[in-house]
C-alpha positions as CSV (number, residue, x, y, z in Angstrom):
1,X,-83.1,10.0,-8.7
2,X,-81.9,6.5,-7.2
3,X,-84.4,3.6,-8.4
4,X,-85.7,2.5,-5.0
5,X,-86.2,-1.0,-6.2
6,X,-82.5,-1.2,-7.1
7,X,-81.4,0.5,-3.9
8,X,-83.4,-2.0,-2.0
9,X,-81.9,-4.9,-3.9
10,X,-78.1,-3.6,-3.1
11,X,-79.0,-3.0,0.5
12,X,-80.5,-6.4,0.9
13,X,-77.3,-8.5,0.0
14,X,-75.8,-10.1,3.0
15,X,-72.4,-8.6,3.8
16,X,-70.7,-12.1,3.6
17,X,-71.7,-12.2,-0.1
18,X,-70.3,-8.8,-1.4
19,X,-66.8,-9.4,-2.0
20,X,-67.5,-12.4,-4.6
21,X,-70.8,-11.1,-5.8
22,X,-71.1,-11.5,-9.4
23,X,-72.8,-7.9,-10.0
24,X,-69.7,-6.3,-8.2
25,X,-68.4,-3.4,-10.3
26,X,-65.3,-2.4,-8.2
27,X,-63.0,-4.6,-6.1
28,X,-63.8,-4.6,-2.3
29,X,-62.0,-5.7,0.7
30,X,-63.6,-6.2,4.1
31,X,-61.5,-5.9,7.2
32,X,-62.5,-6.9,10.8
33,X,-62.6,-3.6,12.6
34,X,-61.3,0.1,12.8
35,X,-58.0,-1.0,14.5
36,X,-57.5,-3.6,11.5
37,X,-58.3,-1.2,9.1
38,X,-55.9,1.3,10.2
39,X,-53.1,-1.2,10.2
40,X,-54.0,-2.3,6.4
41,X,-54.1,1.3,5.3
42,X,-50.8,2.2,7.0
43,X,-48.9,-1.1,5.5
44,X,-50.6,-0.3,2.1
45,X,-49.0,3.1,1.7
46,X,-45.7,2.2,3.6
47,X,-45.3,-0.5,0.9
48,X,-45.6,1.8,-1.9
49,X,-43.3,4.3,-0.2
50,X,-40.6,1.7,0.3
51,X,-41.1,0.3,-3.2
52,X,-40.5,3.7,-4.8
53,X,-37.5,4.2,-2.5
54,X,-35.9,0.9,-3.3
55,X,-36.5,2.0,-7.1
56,X,-34.9,5.3,-6.6
57,X,-37.9,7.2,-7.9
58,X,-39.8,10.1,-6.5
59,X,-43.3,8.9,-5.1
60,X,-46.2,11.4,-5.7
61,X,-49.1,11.1,-3.1
62,X,-52.6,12.8,-2.9
63,X,-53.5,12.3,0.9
64,X,-56.4,13.3,2.8
65,X,-56.9,14.1,6.6
66,X,-58.7,11.0,7.5
67,X,-59.7,8.3,8.2
68,X,-57.6,9.0,11.0
69,X,-57.2,5.1,12.1
70,X,-54.1,4.7,10.1
71,X,-51.8,7.5,11.4
72,X,-50.3,5.7,14.5
73,X,-49.5,2.6,12.7
74,X,-48.1,4.3,9.8
75,X,-45.7,6.3,11.8
76,X,-44.7,3.1,13.7
77,X,-43.8,1.2,10.6
78,X,-41.9,4.2,9.2
79,X,-40.0,4.6,12.3
80,X,-39.4,0.9,13.2
81,X,-38.5,0.0,9.4
82,X,-36.5,3.5,9.1
83,X,-38.2,4.2,5.8
84,X,-36.8,7.7,5.0
85,X,-39.5,9.8,3.1
86,X,-37.3,12.3,1.4
87,X,-38.6,11.0,-1.9
88,X,-42.2,11.6,-1.1
89,X,-44.0,14.5,-2.3
90,X,-47.6,15.2,-0.8
91,X,-50.4,17.1,-2.4
92,X,-53.3,17.5,0.3
93,X,-56.5,16.9,-1.1
94,X,-58.7,19.3,0.8
95,X,-59.2,21.6,3.6
96,X,-62.2,23.2,5.6
97,X,-62.9,26.9,5.3
98,X,-65.1,29.6,7.0
99,X,-68.2,31.0,5.8
100,X,-66.0,33.6,3.9
101,X,-63.8,31.1,2.4
102,X,-61.0,31.8,4.6
103,X,-58.7,29.3,6.4
104,X,-59.7,28.0,9.9
105,X,-57.9,29.1,12.9
106,X,-54.8,27.2,13.6
107,X,-56.5,25.5,16.6
108,X,-59.8,24.8,15.1
109,X,-60.4,21.0,15.4
110,X,-61.5,21.2,11.8
111,X,-58.3,22.4,10.7
112,X,-56.8,19.7,8.4
113,X,-53.2,21.5,8.0
114,X,-52.8,21.6,11.9
115,X,-53.9,17.9,12.3
116,X,-51.7,16.8,9.4
117,X,-48.5,18.2,10.6
118,X,-48.9,16.7,14.3
119,X,-50.2,13.1,13.3
120,X,-48.9,12.5,10.0
121,X,-45.6,14.3,9.6
122,X,-44.9,15.1,13.2
123,X,-45.4,11.5,14.5
124,X,-42.3,10.3,12.3
125,X,-38.7,10.9,13.4
126,X,-37.3,14.0,12.0
127,X,-34.9,12.3,9.9
128,X,-37.5,10.1,8.2
129,X,-40.1,12.9,7.5
130,X,-41.3,14.0,4.2
131,X,-39.3,17.3,3.8
132,X,-41.3,20.6,4.6
133,X,-40.9,21.7,0.8
134,X,-42.6,18.4,-0.4
135,X,-45.8,19.2,1.7
136,X,-48.2,21.0,-0.5
137,X,-51.4,22.1,1.2
138,X,-54.5,23.1,-0.9
139,X,-55.7,26.5,0.0
140,X,-58.2,29.0,-1.6
141,X,-55.2,31.0,-3.0
142,X,-53.5,28.1,-4.6
143,X,-56.1,26.1,-6.4
144,X,-55.0,26.9,-9.9
145,X,-51.2,26.1,-9.2
146,X,-52.0,22.7,-7.4
147,X,-54.2,21.7,-10.3
148,X,-51.6,22.4,-12.7
149,X,-48.8,20.8,-10.7
150,X,-50.7,17.6,-10.2
151,X,-51.8,17.3,-13.7
152,X,-48.1,17.9,-15.0
153,X,-46.8,15.0,-12.8
154,X,-47.4,11.1,-12.8
155,X,-49.3,10.8,-9.4
156,X,-48.5,7.4,-8.0
157,X,-51.3,7.1,-5.3
158,X,-54.5,8.4,-4.0
159,X,-55.3,7.8,-0.5
160,X,-58.7,8.6,0.8
161,X,-62.2,7.8,2.6
162,X,-65.7,8.6,1.3
163,X,-68.7,10.3,2.8
164,X,-72.2,9.7,3.5
165,X,-73.0,10.9,-0.2
166,X,-70.1,9.1,-1.7
167,X,-67.8,11.9,-1.9
168,X,-64.2,11.6,-2.4
169,X,-62.3,14.7,-1.0
170,X,-64.7,17.1,-0.9
171,X,-66.4,16.0,-4.4
172,X,-69.9,15.9,-3.3
173,X,-73.3,15.2,-5.0
174,X,-74.6,18.8,-5.7
175,X,-77.6,19.9,-4.0
176,X,-78.1,23.5,-5.7
177,X,-81.3,23.1,-8.0
178,X,-80.3,25.9,-9.8
179,X,-76.9,24.6,-10.8
180,X,-77.7,21.1,-12.5
181,X,-74.0,19.0,-12.5
182,X,-73.7,15.9,-14.5
183,X,-71.7,13.0,-13.8
184,X,-69.3,14.1,-16.5
185,X,-69.2,17.5,-14.9
186,X,-67.8,15.8,-11.8
187,X,-65.6,13.4,-13.8
188,X,-63.8,16.3,-15.3
189,X,-64.3,18.8,-12.0
190,X,-60.7,20.3,-10.8
191,X,-59.6,21.9,-7.5
192,X,-62.1,24.7,-6.6
193,X,-63.5,26.5,-3.4
194,X,-67.3,25.5,-2.8
195,X,-69.8,25.4,-0.1
196,X,-70.4,22.2,1.8
197,X,-73.7,20.4,1.4
198,X,-76.1,20.5,4.6
199,X,-75.8,16.8,4.8
200,X,-72.4,16.7,4.8
201,X,-72.2,19.5,7.8
202,X,-74.6,17.6,9.9
203,X,-73.0,14.1,9.2
204,X,-69.6,15.5,10.4
205,X,-71.2,17.3,13.3
206,X,-73.0,14.2,14.4
207,X,-69.6,12.1,14.2
208,X,-67.3,14.4,15.8
209,X,-69.0,17.7,17.4
210,X,-71.9,16.1,19.6
211,X,-74.1,17.0,16.5
212,X,-73.3,20.9,17.2
213,X,-73.5,21.8,13.6
214,X,-73.0,25.5,14.6
215,X,-69.3,25.0,14.8
216,X,-68.7,23.1,11.6
217,X,-67.0,24.7,8.5
218,X,-69.6,25.6,5.9
219,X,-67.1,25.7,3.1
220,X,-64.2,23.7,1.8
221,X,-61.4,23.8,-1.0
222,X,-60.9,20.5,-2.7
223,X,-59.1,18.7,-5.5
224,X,-61.3,17.9,-8.3
225,X,-62.2,14.1,-9.3
226,X,-59.8,15.0,-12.2
227,X,-56.9,15.5,-10.2
228,X,-57.6,12.8,-7.5
229,X,-58.4,10.0,-10.0
230,X,-55.1,10.8,-12.1
231,X,-53.4,8.6,-9.8
232,X,-52.1,5.3,-11.1
233,X,-53.6,3.5,-8.1
234,X,-56.6,4.7,-5.8
235,X,-57.1,3.3,-2.3
236,X,-60.3,4.7,-0.3
237,X,-61.2,3.0,3.4
238,X,-63.8,3.6,5.8
239,X,-64.5,2.2,9.5
240,X,-67.5,4.7,10.1
241,X,-70.1,2.3,9.9
242,X,-73.8,3.3,9.7
243,X,-73.5,6.6,7.8
244,X,-71.3,4.9,5.0
245,X,-73.2,2.1,4.6
246,X,-75.6,2.9,1.8
247,X,-73.0,4.7,-0.2
248,X,-70.9,1.5,0.0
249,X,-73.4,-0.5,-1.6
250,X,-74.3,2.3,-4.4
251,X,-70.4,2.3,-5.2
252,X,-70.3,-1.5,-5.6
253,X,-73.6,-1.9,-7.9
254,X,-74.8,1.2,-9.4
255,X,-74.0,2.5,-12.6
256,X,-72.1,5.9,-12.3
257,X,-74.3,8.6,-11.1
258,X,-73.9,12.0,-10.1
259,X,-75.8,11.5,-6.7
260,X,-72.9,9.4,-5.4
261,X,-69.6,10.7,-6.9
262,X,-67.7,7.5,-5.6
263,X,-69.4,5.3,-8.3
264,X,-66.8,7.1,-10.8
265,X,-64.0,4.9,-9.0
266,X,-65.5,2.0,-11.2
267,X,-63.9,3.7,-14.2
268,X,-60.4,3.7,-12.7
269,X,-58.2,0.7,-13.7
270,X,-56.4,0.2,-10.1
271,X,-59.0,1.4,-7.4
272,X,-59.8,-0.7,-4.3
273,X,-62.4,0.0,-1.7
274,X,-61.9,-1.3,2.0
275,X,-64.4,-1.4,4.6
276,X,-64.8,-2.7,8.0
277,X,-67.6,-5.5,8.7
278,X,-69.6,-2.8,10.4
279,X,-69.6,-0.4,7.3
280,X,-70.0,-3.2,4.8
281,X,-73.1,-4.4,6.8
282,X,-76.4,-2.9,6.1
283,X,-79.7,-2.9,8.4
284,X,-81.7,-3.9,5.1
285,X,-79.9,-6.9,4.8
286,X,-80.5,-7.8,8.2
287,X,-84.1,-7.4,8.3
288,X,-85.5,-9.1,5.2
289,X,-89.1,-8.6,6.8
290,X,-88.8,-4.8,6.5
291,X,-91.5,-3.4,4.1
292,X,-91.3,0.0,2.4
293,X,-93.7,1.9,0.5
294,X,-92.6,2.3,-3.4
295,X,-90.5,-0.9,-3.1
296,X,-91.5,-4.6,-4.7
297,X,-89.6,-6.7,-2.4
298,X,-90.1,-9.6,-4.9
299,X,-88.3,-7.8,-7.6
300,X,-85.3,-7.4,-5.2
301,X,-85.4,-10.9,-4.2
302,X,-85.9,-12.3,-7.6
303,X,-82.9,-10.2,-8.9
304,X,-80.7,-11.2,-6.2
305,X,-81.1,-14.7,-6.6
């Protein structure tokens, strides 16, 4: 279990001190707001695609459905700069499933395939788009093929966000008391079908469905950490604010822990976290007068100073 005194210490650090903090375990970039983050995320990816095109090489990308702020500026950059993406091969990192582990209806708002076809591929001019045969969507039927395909190639770039429990793709912290999963298990995890954690369902329902958890998908199919983190570069982003704030602090300062899988990013040679100011803030840092049972505030303050 997470040490409360350490957690209090990490959450107490002012946002302005995070980027250059001496205890930082992974690189952090802070942007002003969701709009800026979308532009930064789009430019990061567009630059990599353009670089590969200039070098006349295939660009292999593991891509998420979200954060959603980057699709419009990305399409605009590709269209205006006329960057043809015929050399891009996309592996979609996850997909939502119903309770029987089946794909969702096409018009379900949680259907990642539908969303990506419209906003990622469809927003780009037809002659510039990633070819249909280079779009590899993860499904319950192709998890083994997708895993072999990714692990047999050199992946250039993994793009993503993170969840309230530090999940990347749907690599969540396990909540099942009868199936113990270690950090090493998560580190070596591969593509699979799984149940979504209750807190993941509730967090997503609160974010996009008016807290109507009854309409949220209870299962998912996801690439594992083994596939996602095999890329030469990993870039994760969030503009979601409050429900990502604590996971960010743990990713930045904690040792690797199965409670927050994104701490494994610390082991990657070229990983970067980008957060908005709202996401990088924390209410505990803004209220040093707060007291909590089981927390020695003096330990946190002395350790931080």
